[in-house]
C-alpha positions in Angstrom: -15.0 -1.7 17.9 -14.6 -5.4 17.2 -16.2 -7.0 14.2 -18.3 -10.1 14.6 -17.3 -13.2 12.8 -18.7 -13.3 9.3 -20.3 -16.6 9.9 -20.8 -17.4 13.7 -20.1 -20.9 14.7 -22.6 -23.0 16.5 -21.8 -23.9 20.1 -22.0 -27.6 19.4 -19.3 -27.4 16.7 -16.4 -26.0 18.7 -14.4 -29.2 18.0 -14.3 -28.2 14.4 -12.8 -24.8 15.0 -9.1 -24.2 14.3 -8.0 -22.2 17.4 -7.2 -18.6 16.8 -6.6 -16.2 19.7 -6.7 -13.1 17.5 -9.5 -10.8 16.6 -9.8 -7.6 14.5 -11.1 -4.3 15.7 -11.6 -1.1 13.7 -11.0 2.0 15.8 -11.6 5.5 14.4 -8.2 7.0 13.8 -9.7 10.5 14.4 -10.8 9.7 17.9 -8.5 10.6 20.9 -6.1 7.7 21.5 -6.3 5.9 24.8 -3.5 3.9 26.4 -5.4 1.1 28.1 -4.4 -1.3 25.4 -0.7 -0.5 25.5 1.9 -3.0 24.8 3.8 -2.9 28.1 5.1 0.0 30.1 4.5 0.9 33.8 2.4 3.2 35.9 5.1 5.8 35.9 5.7 5.5 32.2 2.6 4.1 30.3 3.2 2.5 27.0 2.1 4.3 23.9 -1.2 3.1 22.4 -0.9 0.5 19.7 -0.6 1.7 16.2 -3.7 1.9 14.0 -3.0 0.4 10.6 -4.6 1.1 7.3 -5.5 -1.8 5.0 -5.7 -0.6 1.4 -8.4 -2.7 -0.3 -7.2 -5.1 -2.9 -10.6 -4.8 -4.6 -11.5 -2.0 -7.0 -15.1 -2.6 -8.2 -16.0 -1.1 -11.6 -19.5 -0.3 -10.3 -20.3 2.6 -8.0 -21.5 2.7 -4.4 -24.3 5.0 -3.2 -21.7 7.2 -1.5 -19.6 9.0 -4.0 -16.5 9.1 -1.7 -16.8 5.4 -0.7 -13.5 3.6 -0.2 -13.1 -0.1 0.7 -10.0 0.8 2.7 -10.2 0.1 6.5 -8.3 1.1 9.6 -7.7 -1.8 12.0 -5.8 -3.3 14.9 -5.3 -6.9 15.9 -5.5 -7.7 19.6 -3.7 -9.1 21.6 -1.5 -6.4 20.1 1.9 -7.4 21.5 1.5 -11.0 20.5 0.5 -10.2 17.0 3.2 -7.7 16.3 5.9 -9.9 17.8 5.2 -12.7 15.3 7.3 -12.7 12.1 5.6 -11.9 8.8 5.9 -14.2 5.8 5.0 -14.1 2.1 3.7 -17.6 2.1 3.1 -20.8 4.1 3.1 -24.5 3.2 0.2 -26.7 4.4 0.0 -30.4 3.5 2.6 -29.9 0.8 0.8 -27.0 -0.9 2.2 -23.4 -0.8 -0.2 -20.5 -0.3 0.8 -17.0 -0.9 -0.2 -13.6 0.5 -2.7 -11.8 -1.8 -3.9 -15.2 -3.0 -7.4 -16.6 -2.6 -8.1 -19.7 -0.5 -11.0 -22.0 0.4 -11.7 -22.1 4.2 -13.5 -25.0 5.9 -16.8 -24.2 7.7 -19.2 -26.2 9.7 -21.3 -27.3 6.7 -18.3 -28.5 4.7 -16.8 -30.3 7.7 -20.1 -32.0 8.4 -20.3 -33.2 4.7 -16.7 -34.6 5.0 -17.7 -36.6 8.1 -20.9 -37.9 6.4 -20.2 -38.0 2.7 -23.2 -40.2 2.0 -25.7 -38.0 3.7 -28.0 -36.2 1.3 -28.4 -32.5 1.5 -31.2 -31.3 -0.8 -31.5 -28.6 -1.8 -28.0 -27.4 -1.2 -26.9 -23.8 -1.7 -23.6 -22.6 -3.0 -23.0 -21.0 0.4 -22.9 -24.4 2.0 -19.6 -24.9 0.3 -16.3 -23.8 1.8 -15.9 -20.1 2.4 -13.6 -18.1 0.2 -11.1 -15.5 1.5 -8.3 -13.3 0.1 -5.1 -13.4 2.2 -3.9 -10.0 3.2 -1.1 -10.9 5.6 0.6 -14.0 7.1 2.2 -14.1 10.5 3.6 -17.0 12.5 5.1 -17.7 16.0 6.4 -21.1 14.9 5.3 -23.9 12.5 2.4 -24.8 14.8 1.1 -21.3 15.1 0.5 -19.7 11.7 -2.2 -17.2 11.1 -3.6 -15.2 8.1 -5.4 -11.9 8.2 -8.0 -12.1 5.4 -10.8 -10.3 3.7 -13.8 -12.5 3.2 -15.5 -13.1 -0.1 -19.3 -13.5 0.2 -21.5 -15.9 -1.6 -24.5 -13.9 -2.8 -26.8 -16.0 -0.5 -25.0 -14.5 2.5 -25.8 -10.8 1.8 -27.5 -9.8 5.1 -30.9 -8.2 5.5 -30.6 -4.4 5.0 -28.0 -4.6 2.2 -28.6 -1.6 -0.1 -28.4 -2.2 -3.9 -28.8 1.2 -5.4 -32.0 2.6 -3.8 -33.4 -0.8 -2.9 -32.9 -2.8 0.3 -32.2 -6.5 -0.5 -31.2 -9.7 1.2 -29.4 -12.7 -0.2 -29.0 -13.8 -3.8 -30.4 -11.7 -6.6 -31.7 -13.0 -9.9 -28.7 -11.7 -11.8 -26.1 -13.5 -9.5 -24.5 -16.5 -11.2 -23.9 -19.8 -9.7 -20.1 -19.3 -9.4 -20.4 -15.6 -8.5 -18.7 -14.2 -5.3 -18.9 -10.7 -3.8 -15.8 -9.0 -2.6 -15.9 -7.4 0.8 -13.9 -5.5 3.4 -14.9 -7.8 6.2 -11.6 -8.6 7.9 -10.7 -11.6 10.2 -7.7 -13.5 11.4 -7.8 -17.3 10.8 -5.6 -20.2 11.7 -4.3 -21.4 8.4 -5.0 -25.1 9.3 -8.6 -24.2 8.3 -7.5 -23.6 4.7 -8.6 -26.5 2.4 -7.3 -25.5 -1.0 -6.2 -22.6 -3.3 -9.0 -20.8 -5.0 -9.0 -19.1 -8.5 -11.1 -16.0 -8.5 -11.3 -13.5 -11.3 -12.7 -10.0 -11.5 -15.3 -9.7 -14.2 -15.1 -6.5 -16.2 -18.7 -6.1 -17.4 -17.7 -3.2 -19.7 -15.9 -5.8 -21.9 -19.0 -7.4 -23.4 -17.1 -10.3 -24.9 -15.3 -11.4 -21.7 -16.0 -15.0 -20.6 -16.0 -15.9 -16.9 -13.9 -19.0 -16.0 -14.3 -20.6 -12.6 -15.2 -18.3 -9.7 -15.5 -14.5 -10.3 -16.7 -11.3 -8.7 -18.0 -8.0 -10.1 -19.6 -6.3 -7.1 -18.1 -5.3 -3.7 -19.9 -5.1 -0.3 -18.9 -2.5 2.3 -19.7 -4.0 5.6 -19.7 -0.6 7.3 -22.4 1.0 5.2 -24.1 -2.3 4.0 -23.8 -0.9 0.5 -23.4 -3.1 -2.6 -21.6 -1.6 -5.6 -23.6 -1.5 -8.8 -23.6 -4.0 -11.7 -23.8 -3.1 -15.4 -27.3 -2.8 -16.8 -28.3 -4.7 -20.0 -31.3 -4.7 -22.3 -34.1 -2.2 -22.4 -34.8 -3.0 -18.7 -31.3 -2.0 -17.6 -31.0 -4.9 -15.3 -27.7 -6.8 -14.8 -27.1 -10.1 -16.6 -26.8 -13.5 -15.1 -23.7 -15.2 -16.7 -25.4 -18.6 -16.5 -28.1 -17.5 -19.0 -28.1 -16.0 -22.5 -28.1 -12.6 -24.3 -28.9 -11.8 -27.9 -27.3 -8.8 -29.6 -29.3 -6.4 -31.8 -27.9 -6.5 -35.3 -28.7 -2.8 -36.0 -25.3 -1.2 -36.2 -26.6 2.0 -34.5 -28.0 0.0 -31.6 -26.0 -3.2 -30.9 -27.8 -3.6 -27.5 -27.5 -6.9 -25.7 -31.0 -8.2 -24.9 -32.2 -10.7 -22.4 -33.5 -13.8 -24.0 -36.4 -13.9 -21.6 -37.2 -10.2 -22.1 -37.7 -10.9 -25.8 -39.9 -14.0 -25.1 -41.9 -12.1 -22.6 -42.7 -9.2 -24.9 -43.7 -11.6 -27.7 -46.1 -13.4 -25.4 -47.6 -10.1 -24.2 -48.3 -9.2 -27.8 -49.7 -12.6 -28.6 -52.1 -12.5 -25.6 -53.2 -8.9 -26.4 -54.1 -10.0 -29.9 -55.7 -13.4 -29.3 -56.8 -13.3 -25.6 -58.2 -16.5 -24.2 -60.5 -17.6 -27.0 -59.4 -16.3 -30.4 -57.5 -18.8 -32.7 -54.3 -17.8 -34.5 -54.8 -17.6 -38.2 -51.8 -17.5 -40.5 -51.2 -14.3 -42.5 -52.3 -14.6 -46.1 -49.4 -15.3 -48.5 -49.0 -12.8 -51.3 -48.8 -14.2 -54.9 -45.6 -13.5 -56.8 -47.6 -12.0 -59.6 -49.6 -8.8 -59.3 -53.3 -9.8 -59.2 -54.4 -6.8 -61.3 -51.8 -6.7 -64.0 -50.6 -10.3 -64.1 -47.0 -9.0 -64.1 -44.3 -10.5 -61.9 -43.6 -8.2 -59.0 -40.1 -6.6 -59.5 -37.4 -7.6 -57.1 -35.7 -5.0 -54.9 -32.6 -5.2 -57.0 -34.5 -4.0 -60.1 -34.8 -0.6 -58.3 -31.2 -0.6 -57.2 -32.1 -1.5 -53.6 -29.4 -3.0 -51.5 -30.5 -5.8 -49.0 -29.9 -4.5 -45.4 -30.2 -7.8 -43.6 -27.1 -9.0 -41.9 -26.2 -12.7 -42.4 -26.3 -13.8 -38.7 -27.2 -12.9 -35.1 -24.7 -12.6 -32.3 -25.7 -15.0 -29.6 -24.1 -15.7 -26.3 -25.1 -19.3 -25.5 -25.4 -20.4 -21.9 -23.1 -23.0 -20.7 -23.7 -25.4 -17.7 -21.7 -24.5 -14.6 -19.4 -27.0 -12.9 -17.5 -26.8 -9.6 -14.3 -26.8 -11.6 -13.0 -24.6 -14.4 -16.1 -24.1 -16.6 -16.2 -21.5 -19.3 -19.3 -19.5 -18.5 -20.8 -17.6 -21.4 -21.8 -14.0 -21.2 -25.6 -13.9 -20.8 -28.8 -12.7 -19.2 -30.4 -12.2 -15.9 -34.0 -13.2 -15.4 -37.3 -12.5 -17.2 -37.8 -8.7 -17.3 -41.5 -8.1 -18.0 -44.1 -5.3 -18.4 -47.6 -5.7 -17.2 -48.9 -4.4 -20.5 -48.0 -5.1 -24.2 -47.1 -1.5 -24.9 -43.7 -0.3 -25.8 -41.5 0.4 -22.7 -41.2 4.0 -21.6 -37.7 5.5 -21.4 -36.0 4.5 -18.1 -33.5 6.4 -16.1 -30.3 4.4 -15.4 -30.8 2.5 -12.2 -30.0 -0.8 -10.5 -31.4 -3.3 -8.2 -35.0 -2.9 -9.2 -37.5 -5.6 -8.4 -37.5 -8.0 -11.4 -40.5 -7.6 -13.7 -40.6 -11.4 -13.9 -42.0 -11.4 -10.4 -45.1 -9.5 -11.7 -48.2 -11.4 -12.9 -48.1 -12.6 -16.5 -51.4 -12.4 -18.2 -50.4 -15.1 -20.8 -49.5 -17.8 -18.2 -51.3 -21.1 -19.0 -52.4 -19.8 -22.4 -49.2 -19.4 -24.5 -45.5 -20.3 -24.2 -42.6 -19.4 -26.4 -38.9 -20.0 -27.1 -36.3 -18.3 -29.3 -34.9 -20.2 -32.2 -31.5 -18.7 -32.8 -30.2 -21.7 -34.9 -32.0 -20.3 -37.9 -31.3 -17.1 -39.9 -32.9 -14.7 -39.1 -33.7 -15.9 -35.6 -37.4 -16.1 -34.7 -39.6 -16.6 -31.6 -41.6 -19.8 -31.7 -45.0 -19.5 -30.0 -47.1 -22.4 -28.8 -50.8 -22.1 -28.2 -51.6 -24.0 -24.9 -55.4 -23.4 -25.1 -56.9 -26.9 -25.7 -60.4 -25.6 -26.0 -59.6 -23.2 -28.8 -59.8 -24.7 -32.3 -59.7 -23.6 -35.9 -56.2 -22.0 -36.0 -52.5 -22.9 -35.7 -51.2 -24.3 -32.5 -47.6 -23.4 -33.2 -46.0 -20.6 -35.3 -43.0 -18.3 -35.5 -42.8 -14.5 -35.5 -39.9 -12.1 -36.3 -37.6 -11.1 -33.4 -37.6 -7.4 -32.9 -35.1 -5.4 -30.8 -36.8 -4.1 -27.6 -34.7 -0.9 -27.8 -34.7 0.3 -31.4 -37.6 -1.8 -32.7 -35.6 -3.1 -35.7 -35.9 -6.8 -36.7 -32.9 -8.8 -35.5 -31.3 -10.6 -38.5 
């Protein structure tokens, strides 16, 4: 059965297409072979059926698929069979003075990128990452001569291109998810044959090992894989108490409790602080600062002993581990390790234990009771870090309009130092 092109071309853009007479089909190797596609022969002596090849996937995602025995490997054939097999195989090709190698990544022109080149001054707002050139990994290079050079490729998907019906864990999704970064790609086993004149440049694409919490992502990267046969997306590593993946364009804060050391989403911390504030003050109660205790005991007049007098050892650590967000560029930008989107609860209560899962609907999409009443940001340039809360209620008087509160871990409850 032949695959459809990953991104169908519009009828009015045929002039932009680099001609390619080859397609890819994926027959079942277990089905009875038929000979109607034979490569020659006669009525008396029919040709044997073309060989079914196996493409071992170059992608090994760290996350899991829904199916335990899932493999990204695919059986395939390339018709016209005789013409494809008669062409010589090459390890590389040279286009416009640039050498491209088998197993390398390349950018491939599409209708949108060609149109932008024709009309460079034309504004396209807003523009998605998927409007850029496509990205592919070269699996095989074949050529009849210098004017007829072709590459069999696996396509990389921009997250925006995930089709309707994609399964992420137990959830059906479509398109970009909140944890997908701006420079993130998704590996796939969607195979095509392209004319290499459509290649525009080499691409640098790294696999992100999320189990390495200190790894920084340069340029383009991928962490998930998409199986086009089952529409299944491999899992991404969960972070924070909400166990949702992180968006590498945002920020995470690490709990300083040595027994916890959980990376927490900045927005999860902010959200919980705002829920507590709204539960305490509501829509009309002013915030009054907590009374400051005197250094002397009011009853005895004696100076309160310091912890060291009792042999106590301070437990606060000197600083907080913070992964600051970095702005993305289209070139080689160091992207810091960081958070996904706001993960929220509809109440201010402590979260219940959650089973490990993935792809849940972000809590940030739920209603926030504090919206319009309070806002907050985390100040991690001080030690210990704090959450700074601003009272937006103009009609409420008699209290502070801005104050700070300690930053507590959402998992273990300990203050972050």
